[in-house]
A tleap script that builds the chain and sets N, CA, C and O, in Angstrom:
source leaprc.protein.ff14SB
mol = sequence {
  NMET ARG GLU LEU ASP ILE ARG ARG LEU LEU
  GLU ARG GLN PRO CYS PRO ARG LEU ARG LEU
  HIE LEU THR ASN GLY LEU THR PHE GLU ILE
  HIE ASP PRO ASP LEU VAL VAL LEU ASN ARG
  SER VAL MET GLU LEU GLU PHE PRO SER ASP
  GLN THR ARG GLU ARG GLU ALA VAL ILE SER
  LEU LEU HIE ILE ILE TRP ILE GLU VAL LEU
  PRO PRO ALA CSER
}
set mol.1.N position { -27.890 -181.439 -138.710 }
set mol.1.CA position { -28.159 -180.469 -137.671 }
set mol.1.C position { -26.818 -180.023 -137.102 }
set mol.1.O position { -25.898 -180.827 -136.951 }
set mol.2.N position { -26.718 -178.745 -136.791 }
set mol.2.CA position { -25.452 -178.217 -136.266 }
set mol.2.C position { -25.392 -178.319 -134.741 }
set mol.2.O position { -26.397 -178.167 -134.046 }
set mol.3.N position { -24.192 -178.577 -134.249 }
set mol.3.CA position { -23.976 -178.686 -132.809 }
set mol.3.C position { -24.433 -177.410 -132.093 }
set mol.3.O position { -25.078 -177.485 -131.047 }
set mol.4.N position { -24.108 -176.263 -132.641 }
set mol.4.CA position { -24.454 -174.991 -132.003 }
set mol.4.C position { -25.966 -174.832 -131.834 }
set mol.4.O position { -26.427 -174.355 -130.798 }
set mol.5.N position { -26.737 -175.229 -132.846 }
set mol.5.CA position { -28.199 -175.127 -132.760 }
set mol.5.C position { -28.757 -176.013 -131.648 }
set mol.5.O position { -29.647 -175.604 -130.903 }
set mol.6.N position { -28.231 -177.214 -131.548 }
set mol.6.CA position { -28.688 -178.149 -130.511 }
set mol.6.C position { -28.275 -177.637 -129.142 }
set mol.6.O position { -29.062 -177.674 -128.196 }
set mol.7.N position { -27.049 -177.163 -129.036 }
set mol.7.CA position { -26.552 -176.651 -127.760 }
set mol.7.C position { -27.422 -175.485 -127.262 }
set mol.7.O position { -27.714 -175.390 -126.070 }
set mol.8.N position { -27.829 -174.606 -128.177 }
set mol.8.CA position { -28.691 -173.478 -127.781 }
set mol.8.C position { -30.015 -173.959 -127.194 }
set mol.8.O position { -30.508 -173.390 -126.220 }
set mol.9.N position { -30.587 -174.999 -127.783 }
set mol.9.CA position { -31.832 -175.559 -127.247 }
set mol.9.C position { -31.607 -176.177 -125.866 }
set mol.9.O position { -32.418 -175.990 -124.960 }
set mol.10.N position { -30.510 -176.910 -125.709 }
set mol.10.CA position { -30.227 -177.590 -124.446 }
set mol.10.C position { -29.883 -176.616 -123.323 }
set mol.10.O position { -30.056 -176.939 -122.147 }
set mol.11.N position { -29.401 -175.433 -123.676 }
set mol.11.CA position { -28.995 -174.457 -122.660 }
set mol.11.C position { -30.112 -173.495 -122.266 }
set mol.11.O position { -29.907 -172.644 -121.400 }
set mol.12.N position { -31.282 -173.611 -122.879 }
set mol.12.CA position { -32.405 -172.761 -122.467 }
set mol.12.C position { -32.749 -173.038 -121.009 }
set mol.12.O position { -32.624 -174.163 -120.523 }
set mol.13.N position { -33.185 -171.987 -120.327 }
set mol.13.CA position { -33.594 -172.134 -118.929 }
set mol.13.C position { -35.053 -171.756 -118.778 }
set mol.13.O position { -35.391 -170.607 -119.063 }
set mol.14.N position { -35.919 -172.613 -118.362 }
set mol.14.CA position { -35.648 -174.039 -118.175 }
set mol.14.C position { -35.551 -174.732 -119.526 }
set mol.14.O position { -36.143 -174.291 -120.511 }
set mol.15.N position { -34.806 -175.808 -119.555 }
set mol.15.CA position { -34.641 -176.552 -120.810 }
set mol.15.C position { -35.957 -177.236 -121.176 }
set mol.15.O position { -36.528 -177.954 -120.356 }
set mol.16.N position { -36.443 -177.016 -122.404 }
set mol.16.CA position { -37.688 -177.675 -122.809 }
set mol.16.C position { -37.461 -179.162 -123.085 }
set mol.16.O position { -36.334 -179.597 -123.319 }
set mol.17.N position { -38.537 -179.924 -123.053 }
set mol.17.CA position { -38.453 -181.318 -123.515 }
set mol.17.C position { -38.285 -181.262 -125.029 }
set mol.17.O position { -38.923 -180.450 -125.700 }
set mol.18.N position { -37.439 -182.114 -125.555 }
set mol.18.CA position { -37.144 -182.107 -126.985 }
set mol.18.C position { -37.370 -183.486 -127.577 }
set mol.18.O position { -37.158 -184.501 -126.914 }
set mol.19.N position { -37.803 -183.514 -128.829 }
set mol.19.CA position { -37.935 -184.772 -129.566 }
set mol.19.C position { -37.097 -184.658 -130.831 }
set mol.19.O position { -37.312 -183.766 -131.652 }
set mol.20.N position { -36.139 -185.571 -130.980 }
set mol.20.CA position { -35.276 -185.609 -132.159 }
set mol.20.C position { -35.921 -186.481 -133.225 }
set mol.20.O position { -36.377 -187.584 -132.925 }
set mol.21.N position { -35.967 -186.009 -134.452 }
set mol.21.CA position { -36.487 -186.779 -135.580 }
set mol.21.C position { -35.307 -187.110 -136.489 }
set mol.21.O position { -34.623 -186.212 -136.979 }
set mol.22.N position { -35.072 -188.411 -136.713 }
set mol.22.CA position { -33.920 -188.864 -137.484 }
set mol.22.C position { -34.306 -189.245 -138.909 }
set mol.22.O position { -35.478 -189.453 -139.224 }
set mol.23.N position { -33.292 -189.330 -139.756 }
set mol.23.CA position { -33.520 -189.641 -141.170 }
set mol.23.C position { -34.180 -191.001 -141.378 }
set mol.23.O position { -34.878 -191.192 -142.373 }
set mol.24.N position { -33.976 -191.952 -140.460 }
set mol.24.CA position { -34.557 -193.285 -140.621 }
set mol.24.C position { -35.953 -193.400 -140.020 }
set mol.24.O position { -36.523 -194.491 -139.985 }
set mol.25.N position { -36.513 -192.277 -139.544 }
set mol.25.CA position { -37.860 -192.283 -138.994 }
set mol.25.C position { -37.923 -192.476 -137.484 }
set mol.25.O position { -38.987 -192.300 -136.890 }
set mol.26.N position { -36.813 -192.831 -136.853 }
set mol.26.CA position { -36.804 -192.992 -135.399 }
set mol.26.C position { -36.904 -191.635 -134.713 }
set mol.26.O position { -36.519 -190.612 -135.279 }
set mol.27.N position { -37.423 -191.636 -133.494 }
set mol.27.CA position { -37.446 -190.429 -132.681 }
set mol.27.C position { -36.869 -190.750 -131.309 }
set mol.27.O position { -36.986 -191.874 -130.820 }
set mol.28.N position { -36.253 -189.764 -130.705 }
set mol.28.CA position { -35.725 -189.865 -129.347 }
set mol.28.C position { -36.176 -188.628 -128.592 }
set mol.28.O position { -36.161 -187.523 -129.134 }
set mol.29.N position { -36.577 -188.812 -127.340 }
set mol.29.CA position { -36.975 -187.672 -126.520 }
set mol.29.C position { -35.900 -187.381 -125.486 }
set mol.29.O position { -35.295 -188.284 -124.909 }
set mol.30.N position { -35.686 -186.091 -125.273 }
set mol.30.CA position { -34.735 -185.622 -124.273 }
set mol.30.C position { -35.541 -184.930 -123.185 }
set mol.30.O position { -36.191 -183.914 -123.430 }
set mol.31.N position { -35.490 -185.491 -121.979 }
set mol.31.CA position { -36.214 -184.914 -120.849 }
set mol.31.C position { -35.268 -184.194 -119.896 }
set mol.31.O position { -35.687 -183.326 -119.130 }
set mol.32.N position { -33.988 -184.559 -119.950 }
set mol.32.CA position { -33.004 -183.996 -119.025 }
set mol.32.C position { -31.726 -183.683 -119.801 }
set mol.32.O position { -31.066 -184.604 -120.283 }
set mol.33.N position { -31.361 -182.399 -119.933 }
set mol.33.CA position { -30.159 -182.055 -120.696 }
set mol.33.C position { -28.875 -182.582 -120.064 }
set mol.33.O position { -27.846 -182.656 -120.735 }
set mol.34.N position { -28.917 -182.951 -118.781 }
set mol.34.CA position { -27.735 -183.508 -118.125 }
set mol.34.C position { -27.414 -184.918 -118.608 }
set mol.34.O position { -26.329 -185.434 -118.343 }
set mol.35.N position { -28.358 -185.543 -119.319 }
set mol.35.CA position { -28.129 -186.891 -119.847 }
set mol.35.C position { -27.671 -186.868 -121.300 }
set mol.35.O position { -27.696 -187.894 -121.980 }
set mol.36.N position { -27.249 -185.688 -121.777 }
set mol.36.CA position { -26.815 -185.522 -123.166 }
set mol.36.C position { -25.345 -185.103 -123.178 }
set mol.36.O position { -24.940 -184.176 -122.475 }
set mol.37.N position { -24.555 -185.808 -123.994 }
set mol.37.CA position { -23.174 -185.403 -124.257 }
set mol.37.C position { -23.118 -185.053 -125.729 }
set mol.37.O position { -23.418 -185.881 -126.589 }
set mol.38.N position { -22.731 -183.820 -126.013 }
set mol.38.CA position { -22.777 -183.311 -127.380 }
set mol.38.C position { -21.387 -182.888 -127.811 }
set mol.38.O position { -20.678 -182.198 -127.079 }
set mol.39.N position { -21.004 -183.312 -129.013 }
set mol.39.CA position { -19.764 -182.801 -129.588 }
set mol.39.C position { -19.993 -182.453 -131.046 }
set mol.39.O position { -21.137 -182.422 -131.497 }
set mol.40.N position { -18.944 -182.193 -131.783 }
set mol.40.CA position { -19.068 -181.689 -133.153 }
set mol.40.C position { -19.876 -182.562 -134.080 }
set mol.40.O position { -20.597 -182.049 -134.936 }
set mol.41.N position { -19.775 -183.871 -133.933 }
set mol.41.CA position { -20.395 -184.741 -134.924 }
set mol.41.C position { -21.421 -185.731 -134.367 }
set mol.41.O position { -22.211 -186.286 -135.130 }
set mol.42.N position { -21.421 -185.961 -133.050 }
set mol.42.CA position { -22.366 -186.923 -132.480 }
set mol.42.C position { -22.981 -186.403 -131.192 }
set mol.42.O position { -22.442 -185.525 -130.517 }
set mol.43.N position { -24.135 -186.985 -130.879 }
set mol.43.CA position { -24.817 -186.732 -129.618 }
set mol.43.C position { -24.969 -188.080 -128.931 }
set mol.43.O position { -25.438 -189.047 -129.532 }
set mol.44.N position { -24.569 -188.134 -127.666 }
set mol.44.CA position { -24.759 -189.343 -126.872 }
set mol.44.C position { -25.907 -189.084 -125.909 }
set mol.44.O position { -25.869 -188.137 -125.123 }
set mol.45.N position { -26.924 -189.930 -125.976 }
set mol.45.CA position { -28.067 -189.835 -125.072 }
set mol.45.C position { -27.986 -190.979 -124.077 }
set mol.45.O position { -27.972 -192.149 -124.460 }
set mol.46.N position { -27.933 -190.638 -122.815 }
set mol.46.CA position { -27.940 -191.649 -121.775 }
set mol.46.C position { -29.372 -191.810 -121.287 }
set mol.46.O position { -30.076 -190.825 -121.061 }
set mol.47.N position { -29.792 -193.050 -121.127 }
set mol.47.CA position { -31.138 -193.331 -120.656 }
set mol.47.C position { -31.079 -193.730 -119.190 }
set mol.47.O position { -30.099 -194.335 -118.754 }
set mol.48.N position { -32.105 -193.403 -118.429 }
set mol.48.CA position { -32.120 -193.830 -117.021 }
set mol.48.C position { -31.949 -195.348 -116.930 }
set mol.48.O position { -32.491 -196.097 -117.743 }
set mol.49.N position { -31.195 -195.779 -115.940 }
set mol.49.CA position { -30.944 -197.198 -115.733 }
set mol.49.C position { -32.243 -197.922 -115.408 }
set mol.49.O position { -33.081 -197.411 -114.666 }
set mol.50.N position { -32.403 -199.123 -115.974 }
set mol.50.CA position { -33.610 -199.907 -115.683 }
set mol.50.C position { -33.309 -201.054 -114.725 }
set mol.50.O position { -33.977 -202.088 -114.756 }
set mol.51.N position { -32.296 -200.868 -113.871 }
set mol.51.CA position { -31.913 -201.822 -112.833 }
set mol.51.C position { -31.134 -203.022 -113.369 }
set mol.51.O position { -30.409 -203.660 -112.605 }
set mol.52.N position { -31.258 -203.350 -114.655 }
set mol.52.CA position { -30.551 -204.519 -115.181 }
set mol.52.C position { -29.401 -204.126 -116.102 }
set mol.52.O position { -28.462 -204.897 -116.296 }
set mol.53.N position { -29.479 -202.922 -116.667 }
set mol.53.CA position { -28.426 -202.509 -117.596 }
set mol.53.C position { -28.461 -201.006 -117.799 }
set mol.53.O position { -29.477 -200.354 -117.559 }
set mol.54.N position { -27.343 -200.470 -118.242 }
set mol.54.CA position { -27.266 -199.065 -118.604 }
set mol.54.C position { -27.411 -198.983 -120.111 }
set mol.54.O position { -26.880 -199.823 -120.838 }
set mol.55.N position { -28.126 -197.975 -120.582 }
set mol.55.CA position { -28.364 -197.848 -122.023 }
set mol.55.C position { -27.993 -196.448 -122.481 }
set mol.55.O position { -28.110 -195.475 -121.736 }
set mol.56.N position { -27.543 -196.374 -123.726 }
set mol.56.CA position { -27.295 -195.084 -124.332 }
set mol.56.C position { -27.421 -195.212 -125.844 }
set mol.56.O position { -27.320 -196.302 -126.406 }
set mol.57.N position { -27.643 -194.080 -126.480 }
set mol.57.CA position { -27.713 -194.031 -127.941 }
set mol.57.C position { -26.683 -193.011 -128.404 }
set mol.57.O position { -26.549 -191.938 -127.817 }
set mol.58.N position { -25.962 -193.353 -129.455 }
set mol.58.CA position { -25.006 -192.436 -130.067 }
set mol.58.C position { -25.558 -192.098 -131.447 }
set mol.58.O position { -25.714 -192.976 -132.295 }
set mol.59.N position { -25.853 -190.818 -131.664 }
set mol.59.CA position { -26.537 -190.373 -132.879 }
set mol.59.C position { -25.654 -189.399 -133.638 }
set mol.59.O position { -25.167 -188.419 -133.074 }
set mol.60.N position { -25.453 -189.669 -134.903 }
set mol.60.CA position { -24.727 -188.733 -135.757 }
set mol.60.C position { -25.593 -187.490 -135.971 }
set mol.60.O position { -26.775 -187.607 -136.296 }
set mol.61.N position { -25.017 -186.311 -135.792 }
set mol.61.CA position { -25.773 -185.075 -135.988 }
set mol.61.C position { -26.270 -184.942 -137.421 }
set mol.61.O position { -27.254 -184.247 -137.673 }
set mol.62.N position { -25.599 -185.602 -138.362 }
set mol.62.CA position { -26.022 -185.568 -139.756 }
set mol.62.C position { -27.389 -186.225 -139.956 }
set mol.62.O position { -28.076 -185.942 -140.937 }
set mol.63.N position { -27.784 -187.101 -139.029 }
set mol.63.CA position { -29.039 -187.835 -139.167 }
set mol.63.C position { -30.214 -187.202 -138.428 }
set mol.63.O position { -31.328 -187.724 -138.468 }
set mol.64.N position { -29.968 -186.086 -137.756 }
set mol.64.CA position { -31.069 -185.381 -137.097 }
set mol.64.C position { -31.674 -184.420 -138.105 }
set mol.64.O position { -31.034 -183.450 -138.511 }
set mol.65.N position { -32.920 -184.694 -138.512 }
set mol.65.CA position { -33.589 -183.869 -139.517 }
set mol.65.C position { -34.152 -182.612 -138.878 }
set mol.65.O position { -33.944 -181.504 -139.372 }
set mol.66.N position { -34.872 -182.795 -137.768 }
set mol.66.CA position { -35.436 -181.653 -137.073 }
set mol.66.C position { -35.645 -181.989 -135.613 }
set mol.66.O position { -35.663 -183.154 -135.217 }
set mol.67.N position { -35.805 -180.934 -134.815 }
set mol.67.CA position { -36.006 -181.096 -133.381 }
set mol.67.C position { -37.318 -180.424 -133.014 }
set mol.67.O position { -37.540 -179.247 -133.296 }
set mol.68.N position { -38.164 -181.192 -132.390 }
set mol.68.CA position { -39.482 -180.694 -131.964 }
set mol.68.C position { -39.391 -180.272 -130.489 }
set mol.68.O position { -38.927 -181.036 -129.643 }
set mol.69.N position { -39.836 -179.064 -130.202 }
set mol.69.CA position { -39.902 -178.583 -128.818 }
set mol.69.C position { -41.279 -178.965 -128.284 }
set mol.69.O position { -42.306 -178.522 -128.799 }
set mol.70.N position { -41.282 -179.797 -127.241 }
set mol.70.CA position { -42.527 -180.332 -126.689 }
set mol.70.C position { -43.025 -179.472 -125.531 }
set mol.70.O position { -42.235 -178.796 -124.873 }
set mol.71.N position { -44.329 -179.497 -125.281 }
set mol.71.CA position { -44.852 -178.760 -124.114 }
set mol.71.C position { -44.347 -179.407 -122.829 }
set mol.71.O position { -43.989 -180.584 -122.825 }
set mol.72.N position { -44.317 -178.647 -121.746 }
set mol.72.CA position { -43.863 -179.222 -120.466 }
set mol.72.C position { -44.715 -180.427 -120.070 }
set mol.72.O position { -45.914 -180.481 -120.346 }
set mol.73.N position { -44.069 -181.382 -119.419 }
set mol.73.CA position { -44.798 -182.573 -118.937 }
set mol.73.C position { -45.745 -182.150 -117.831 }
set mol.73.O position { -45.411 -181.301 -117.005 }
set mol.74.N position { -46.919 -182.741 -117.821 }
set mol.74.CA position { -47.891 -182.372 -116.780 }
set mol.74.C position { -47.917 -183.392 -115.672 }
set mol.74.O position { -48.675 -183.243 -114.714 }
savepdb mol mol.pdb
quit
């Protein structure tokens, strides 16, 4: 997946909820574009703190097969 394509999705107003589908079958959901750091080759997803630890995922853009645009949360 190209950085520019992902950036265009994240910059939509309002930004839609997104689900990333990876080559290994894992999925990640993006609810807040402010928790995403994107560069040429990787995406860093920060997860809300669960009071005991901070979590994040670093994903190679090469492993994102497709991005699903989800309906707004109700």
